[in-house]
C-alpha positions in Angstrom: 43.8 158.2 81.8 45.8 154.9 81.2 44.1 154.3 77.9 44.7 157.8 76.6 48.3 157.7 77.7 49.1 154.3 76.2 47.4 155.0 72.8 48.9 158.5 72.6 52.4 157.5 73.6 52.4 154.5 71.2 51.1 156.7 68.3 53.9 159.3 68.8 56.6 156.6 68.8 55.0 154.7 65.9 55.0 157.8 63.7 58.6 158.6 64.6 59.6 155.0 64.0 58.0 154.9 60.5 59.8 158.2 59.6 63.1 156.7 60.8 62.5 153.4 58.8 61.7 155.3 55.6 64.8 157.5 56.1 66.9 154.3 56.7 65.6 152.7 53.5 66.4 155.9 51.6 70.0 155.8 53.1 70.9 152.2 52.0 69.8 152.5 48.4 71.9 155.5 47.2 74.8 154.5 49.5 74.9 151.1 47.7 74.7 152.7 44.3 77.5 155.2 45.2 80.1 153.0 47.0 79.3 149.8 45.1 79.6 146.2 46.1 83.2 146.6 47.4 82.2 149.6 49.5 79.2 147.7 51.0 81.5 144.7 51.7 83.5 147.1 53.9 80.4 148.7 55.4 78.5 145.6 56.4 80.9 144.1 58.9 81.6 147.5 60.4 77.9 148.2 60.9 77.4 144.6 62.2 80.1 145.1 64.9 78.6 148.6 65.7 75.1 147.0 66.1 76.4 144.2 68.5 78.3 146.7 70.7 75.2 149.0 70.7 72.9 146.1 71.8 75.3 145.4 74.7 75.3 149.0 75.9 71.8 150.2 75.2 69.3 147.2 74.9 68.6 146.8 78.6 69.6 149.9 80.6 67.2 152.4 79.0 64.3 150.0 79.7 65.6 149.5 83.3 65.9 153.3 83.7 62.4 153.8 82.4 61.0 151.1 84.7 62.7 152.3 87.8 61.9 156.0 87.2 58.2 155.2 86.6 58.0 153.2 89.7 59.4 156.0 91.8 57.2 158.6 90.1 54.2 156.5 90.9 54.8 156.9 94.7 56.2 160.5 94.6 59.9 159.6 95.0 61.1 162.2 92.5 64.5 162.6 94.1 65.2 158.9 93.8 63.9 158.9 90.2 66.5 161.6 89.4 69.2 159.6 91.2 68.3 156.6 89.1 68.7 158.7 86.0 72.1 160.1 87.1 73.5 156.7 88.0 72.2 155.2 84.8 73.8 158.1 82.8 77.2 157.4 84.4 76.9 153.6 83.8 75.8 154.0 80.2 78.6 156.5 79.5 81.1 154.0 80.8 79.7 151.3 78.6 79.7 153.6 75.6 83.4 154.5 76.3 84.3 150.8 76.5 82.6 150.2 73.1 84.3 153.1 71.5 87.7 152.0 72.7 87.1 148.5 71.3 86.6 149.8 67.8 89.3 152.5 68.0 92.0 150.1 69.1 90.7 146.7 67.9 89.3 147.6 64.5 92.3 146.3 62.6 92.3 143.0 64.4 88.5 142.5 64.0 88.6 143.5 60.3 91.4 141.0 59.8 89.5 138.2 61.5 86.5 138.7 59.2 88.8 138.8 56.2 88.0 142.4 55.1 90.9 144.6 56.3 89.4 147.6 54.6 86.5 147.6 57.1 88.8 148.8 59.9 88.4 152.5 58.9 84.6 152.1 58.8 84.6 150.5 62.2 86.6 153.4 63.7 84.1 155.9 62.1 81.4 154.4 64.4 83.4 155.1 67.6 81.9 158.5 68.4 78.4 157.0 68.0 79.2 154.1 70.4 80.2 156.7 73.0 77.3 159.1 72.4 74.2 156.8 71.8 74.3 155.1 75.3 74.4 158.6 76.9 71.5 159.7 74.8 69.6 156.6 75.6 69.9 157.3 79.3 68.0 160.6 78.8 65.4 158.9 76.6 64.8 156.3 79.3 64.4 159.0 81.9 61.7 160.8 79.9 60.0 157.5 79.0 59.8 156.7 82.8 57.9 160.0 83.1 55.6 158.6 80.3 56.8 161.4 78.1 57.6 159.9 74.7 58.1 163.2 72.8 61.8 163.6 73.5 62.5 160.1 72.3 60.4 160.6 69.1 61.9 164.0 68.2 65.5 163.0 68.9 65.1 159.7 66.9 63.9 161.7 63.8 66.7 164.3 64.2 69.3 161.6 64.7 68.2 159.8 61.5 68.0 162.9 59.4 71.6 163.8 60.3 72.7 160.1 59.9 71.3 160.0 56.4 72.4 163.5 55.3 76.0 163.3 56.7 76.4 159.6 55.9 75.4 159.9 52.2 77.4 163.2 51.7 80.6 161.8 53.3 80.2 158.5 51.7 80.0 160.1 48.2 82.8 162.6 48.9 85.2 160.2 50.5 84.6 157.6 47.7 85.4 160.1 45.0 87.8 162.4 46.8 91.4 162.4 47.6 91.0 162.3 51.4 92.9 159.2 52.8 93.5 158.1 49.2 97.0 156.9 49.9 96.1 154.7 52.9 92.8 153.3 51.8 91.0 152.3 48.6 87.9 154.1 47.5 85.5 151.4 48.8 87.0 151.5 52.3 86.8 155.4 52.3 83.2 155.4 51.1 82.1 152.8 53.7 83.8 154.9 56.4 82.0 158.0 55.2 78.7 156.2 55.3 79.4 154.8 58.8 80.3 158.2 60.2 76.7 159.2 59.5 75.8 157.2 62.6 78.2 159.3 64.7 76.9 162.6 63.2 73.3 161.4 63.8 74.1 160.4 67.4 75.6 163.9 68.1 72.6 165.6 66.7 70.2 163.3 68.6 72.1 164.0 71.9 72.0 167.7 71.3 68.3 167.5 70.8 67.5 165.5 73.9 69.9 167.7 76.0 68.0 170.8 74.8 64.7 169.2 75.7 66.1 168.2 79.1 67.4 171.7 79.8 64.0 173.2 78.9 62.4 170.7 81.3 64.8 171.2 84.2 62.7 173.8 86.0 59.7 171.4 86.1 62.0 168.5 87.2 63.5 170.6 90.0 60.0 171.7 91.1 58.9 168.0 91.4 62.1 167.2 93.4 61.3 170.0 95.8 57.8 168.5 96.3 59.3 165.1 97.3 58.7 164.8 101.0 59.0 161.0 101.1 62.5 161.1 102.7 63.5 157.8 100.9 67.2 157.5 100.1 68.4 154.3 98.5 72.1 153.5 98.4 74.0 154.0 95.2 75.0 150.4 95.2 71.4 149.2 95.6 70.3 151.3 92.6 73.2 150.1 90.5 72.5 146.5 91.3 68.8 146.9 90.5 69.6 148.5 87.2 72.0 145.7 86.3 69.6 142.9 87.5 66.8 144.3 85.2 69.1 145.2 82.3 71.1 142.0 81.9 68.2 139.6 81.0 66.8 142.2 78.6 70.2 142.6 76.9 70.5 138.9 76.6 67.0 138.7 75.1 67.9 141.4 72.6 71.0 139.5 71.6 69.0 136.3 71.0 67.4 137.4 67.7 70.7 138.3 66.0 72.1 135.0 67.4 69.1 133.2 65.9 69.7 134.8 62.5 73.4 133.7 62.7 72.5 130.1 63.6 69.7 130.2 60.9 72.2 131.1 58.2 74.4 128.1 59.1 71.5 125.6 59.4 69.7 126.8 56.2 72.7 126.8 54.0 73.9 123.4 55.3 70.5 121.8 54.7 70.0 123.3 51.3 73.3 121.9 50.1 72.5 118.5 51.8 69.1 118.3 49.9 70.8 118.8 46.5 70.7 122.6 45.8 74.0 123.9 44.3 75.7 126.9 46.0 74.4 129.6 43.6 70.8 128.5 43.9 71.1 128.1 47.6 72.4 131.6 48.0 69.5 132.9 45.9 67.0 131.0 48.0 68.4 132.3 51.2 68.5 135.8 49.8 64.8 135.6 49.0 64.1 135.0 52.7 66.6 137.4 54.3 66.8 140.2 51.8 63.3 140.3 50.4 60.7 138.8 52.8 62.3 139.7 56.2 62.7 143.5 55.6 59.0 143.9 54.7 58.1 142.4 58.1 60.3 145.0 59.7 58.1 147.9 58.8 55.0 147.0 60.8 57.2 145.9 63.6 57.8 149.6 64.3 54.3 149.8 65.7 55.1 146.9 68.1 58.3 148.6 69.3 56.2 151.7 70.0 53.8 149.8 72.2 56.6 148.1 74.2 58.4 151.3 75.0 55.1 152.9 76.1 53.8 150.0 78.1 56.8 149.2 80.3 56.6 152.4 82.5 52.8 152.2 82.7 52.8 148.6 83.8 55.7 149.3 86.2 53.9 152.2 87.8 50.6 150.3 88.3 52.5 147.3 89.6 54.4 149.5 92.1 51.3 151.0 93.7 49.5 147.6 93.5 46.6 149.0 91.4 45.4 145.7 90.1 42.5 147.1 88.0 44.8 149.7 86.3 47.4 147.0 85.7 44.9 144.7 84.0 43.4 147.5 81.9 46.8 148.6 80.7 47.9 145.1 79.8 44.5 144.3 78.1 44.7 147.5 76.0 48.3 146.8 75.1 47.4 143.3 73.8 44.4 144.7 72.0 46.5 147.4 70.3 48.9 144.7 69.2 46.2 142.6 67.5 44.5 145.7 66.0 47.8 146.3 64.1 48.9 142.7 63.5 45.7 141.3 62.0 45.4 143.8 59.1 49.2 143.6 58.4 48.9 139.8 58.2 45.8 139.7 56.0 47.2 142.5 53.8 50.5 140.6 53.3 48.8 137.3 52.7 46.8 138.8 49.9 49.3 141.2 48.4 52.6 139.3 49.0 53.6 138.9 45.4 52.4 142.4 44.3 54.3 144.0 47.2 57.5 142.1 46.4 57.2 143.1 42.7 56.6 146.7 43.8 59.8 146.8 45.9 62.0 144.6 43.6 60.9 145.3 40.0 64.3 144.4 38.6 64.3 140.9 40.3 61.0 139.6 39.1 61.8 135.9 39.3 63.2 136.0 42.8 60.4 138.3 44.0 57.8 135.9 42.9 59.7 133.0 44.5 59.9 134.9 47.8 56.1 135.3 48.1 55.4 132.0 49.9 58.1 132.9 52.5 56.5 136.3 53.0 53.0 134.8 53.5 54.3 132.5 56.2 56.2 135.3 57.9 53.1 137.4 57.7 51.2 134.8 59.8 54.1 134.7 62.2 53.9 138.5 62.5 50.8 138.1 64.7 52.8 136.1 67.2 55.9 138.2 66.9 53.8 141.3 67.8 52.4 139.5 70.8 55.9 138.4 71.9 57.1 142.0 71.6 54.2 143.4 73.7 54.2 140.7 76.3 58.0 141.1 76.7 57.4 144.7 77.6 54.6 143.7 80.0 56.7 141.1 81.8 59.6 143.6 82.0 57.2 146.0 83.7 56.1 143.3 86.1 59.8 142.7 87.0 59.6 139.3 85.4 62.2 140.1 82.7 63.9 136.6 82.9 60.8 134.9 81.5 60.7 136.4 78.0 64.4 135.4 77.6 63.7 131.8 78.6 60.6 131.6 76.4 62.3 133.1 73.4 65.2 130.7 73.9 62.8 127.8 73.8 61.2 129.2 70.7 64.5 129.4 69.0 65.2 125.8 69.9 62.0 124.8 68.2 62.9 126.9 65.2 66.2 125.2 64.8 64.6 121.7 64.9 61.8 122.6 62.5 64.1 124.4 60.1 66.6 121.5 60.1 63.9 119.0 59.2 61.9 121.1 56.6 64.7 122.9 54.7 66.2 119.5 54.1 63.1 118.4 52.2 63.9 119.4 48.6 60.4 120.4 47.7 60.0 122.7 50.7 63.5 124.2 50.8 63.7 127.8 52.0 60.0 127.9 53.0 60.9 125.5 55.8 63.0 128.3 57.4 60.0 130.7 57.3 57.9 127.9 58.9 60.6 127.5 61.5 60.4 131.2 62.3 56.6 131.0 62.6 56.9 128.1 65.0 59.5 130.0 67.1 57.2 133.0 67.6 54.1 130.9 68.2 55.9 128.9 70.9 57.3 132.1 72.6 54.0 133.8 72.4 52.1 130.9 74.0 54.7 130.7 76.8 54.7 134.5 77.3 50.9 134.6 77.5 50.9 131.9 80.2 53.4 134.0 82.2 51.3 137.2 81.7 48.2 135.5 83.0 50.0 133.9 85.9 51.8 137.1 87.1 49.0 139.7 86.4 45.7 137.9 86.0 45.1 139.9 82.8 43.7 138.0 79.8 43.1 138.7 76.1 39.5 139.8 75.5 38.5 137.4 72.7 35.8 139.7 71.4 37.6 143.0 71.5 41.2 141.8 70.8 40.5 138.9 68.3 37.1 138.8 66.7 36.6 142.5 65.9 40.0 143.2 64.4 39.9 139.9 62.6 36.5 140.6 61.0 37.6 144.1 60.1 40.8 142.7 58.5 39.0 140.1 56.5 36.6 142.7 55.1 39.6 144.9 54.3 41.3 141.9 52.6 38.3 141.4 50.3 38.3 145.1 49.2 42.1 145.2 48.8 42.1 142.1 46.7 39.2 143.3 44.5 40.8 146.7 44.1 44.1 145.2 43.1 42.5 143.0 40.4 40.5 146.0 39.2 43.5 148.4 39.0 45.7 145.7 37.4 43.6 146.0 34.3 45.8 149.0 33.6 48.8 146.7 33.6 50.8 148.6 36.2 51.6 146.5 39.3 53.0 149.4 41.3 50.0 151.7 40.9 47.6 148.8 41.5 49.4 147.7 44.6 49.6 151.2 46.1 46.0 152.0 45.4 44.9 148.6 46.9 46.9 149.3 50.0 45.3 152.7 50.4 41.8 151.4 49.9 42.5 148.5 52.3 43.7 150.9 55.0 40.6 153.1 54.5 38.2 150.1 54.7 40.0 148.8 57.8 39.8 152.2 59.5 36.0 152.3 58.8 35.4 148.7 59.9 37.4 148.9 63.2 35.3 152.0 64.1 32.0 150.4 63.0 32.7 147.2 64.9 33.7 149.3 68.0 37.2 147.7 67.9 38.4 151.2 68.9 36.3 153.4 71.0 35.7 157.2 70.7 37.7 158.0 73.9 40.7 155.9 72.7 40.8 157.6 69.3 40.7 161.0 71.0 43.8 159.9 73.0 45.8 160.0 69.8 47.5 163.2 68.6 45.0 164.9 66.2 42.5 162.3 67.4 39.9 165.0 68.0 39.9 165.9 64.4 39.5 162.2 63.4 36.6 161.9 65.8 35.0 165.0 64.2 35.4 163.5 60.7 33.9 160.2 61.9 31.0 162.1 63.5 30.3 163.8 60.2 30.4 160.5 58.4 28.2 158.9 61.1 30.6 156.1 61.7 30.0 155.8 65.5 
C-alpha cells in the first residue's frame, strides 16, 4: 500500500507542478513584453518581498500540519488531527494578516529603501495574497496529512490559472488605461496589475480548497465520531509542537534565497577582481542565473512532489514504530528520486547547448556560453534531488534541524569554492556552478548519513543507482544520435524537441526492461493500469 500511495501521490503533485510551471513561464514572457523593462523593474522587488513574506508564513507550518495530522491519523486520533488543523489555521491566518499589514503600511518605505518608489503600488497589490495563501496552505497541509494530494494539486492549478489570467489582463489594462494615471506612471500601474494576479489566484485557490473541504466534511466528521481514543492534548502543547517543527523548516527554506543573495555579491566581486569589466561580468552572471538556473527548476518540480508526499507517510510509519514500512517508504522515495534525476542529468549533459538555443534563440552567443554552467548544474541536480527528498524524510522522522544544519554547511562550502574558482579568469562564472554542485554534494552526503543513522534505511545500489543509470545512458545515446540526425534539417528547435521525445520514450522502455520500476508500482500511478496494458501488448515486462 505504501508503494502505491507514494508513487500515486507524487505523480499527482508532479503533474500539477508541471502545469503550474508552464503557466508561470507563460505569465512572465507576455507580462515583460507588455509592461517593459521599467514595469518589470517595479514588479521584481514587489514580488521578491512577497516571496520572502510568503516563505516566513507558509514554508514550515503546512509541513508541520501535514506531519502532525498524519501521525494522529496513524493511531486513530481523528479528533486531535482536526484540532491540529484548526489551531494551524488560526496561526497561519495570523501570520498572513501580519504579512499583509507589512506591505499595506510599509510598502512606501520598503520601495524607497530599494530605490524604486514606483514598486510600492505593486507591493500593496500582493497584500490580499499574503493574507489568503497561508490560510489556503493550512487546508492543503490538512489534506496532505491524510495522504490526499488531490486538493493540493487541483487548487494549485486553479490558483495559477487565475493568477496568469487576471495578472496579464490587469497588467495590460492598467499599463495602457487611465486608472491611477495621475498618481503613478504606466510602469508602476502595469506592475501592480501583474502582482494583483497573485491575489486573484490565491482567492480562487482558497475557494477551490474550501469547496473540496466542505464536500469532505461528512467523511471527516464520521472519522471524528469513530475516535474512541480519549486523547486530548492542550492547545498550548499543539501550538508549541507546530512551532518547533515549523521554525527549522522555515529557516531551511530561507537559506536558498539567502545563498543566492550571497552568491550574487561574491560572484560579481570576484569577476571584477579577476579583470572582467562590469558589462561582461553582468552578462556572465546573467548566463548562470537567467539561463542555466531556470532550466534546472523544471525537473525540480518532481522532487517537490516527492517531498510533499513522503513527509506524512514517513511520519505515520514512524509514529506507529513500523520499522519495515518506514524503511520501504524511505527506500522507495530515494529510488524515485534517482529514477527522475539520472535521466534529467544525462539529458541536460548531452543537450545543454541545443536546449539553451531552443529557449533563447535571440541570444545565441550567451546561450552557447551558458552551456558549461548548465552541464555542471545538471550533475548537481542529482544531489539537489537527494537533498530535497532526504529533507522530507528527516522532517518526517522529527529530525528537521539536521537538513538545515547540513545545508548551511553546504552553503559554506559553496562560498569558499565560488570565491576561489570565480576569481580564476579562465574559469570565471563556471566556478559559481561548481560551487553550487559542491554545496548540494556536501549537503546530500551529510543528509544521507543522518537518514541511515535515524532510520536504518539505505539506498539500494542496484535498484536506485545502477538500473536508472544504465537506462539513462542508453537514453543519452539515442537522444544524441537523434539530435544529430534531425539537425541535418538545419532546425535546432525541431531537432531538440524530437530528440527529447525519443530520449523519454527510450528511457521509459529501458526502465521497464531493467525492472527499475515494477508492475505494481506503475499501476499505482493514475492511469497506470492503461500503461501496464500497453506494456503487456508490447511485451516489455
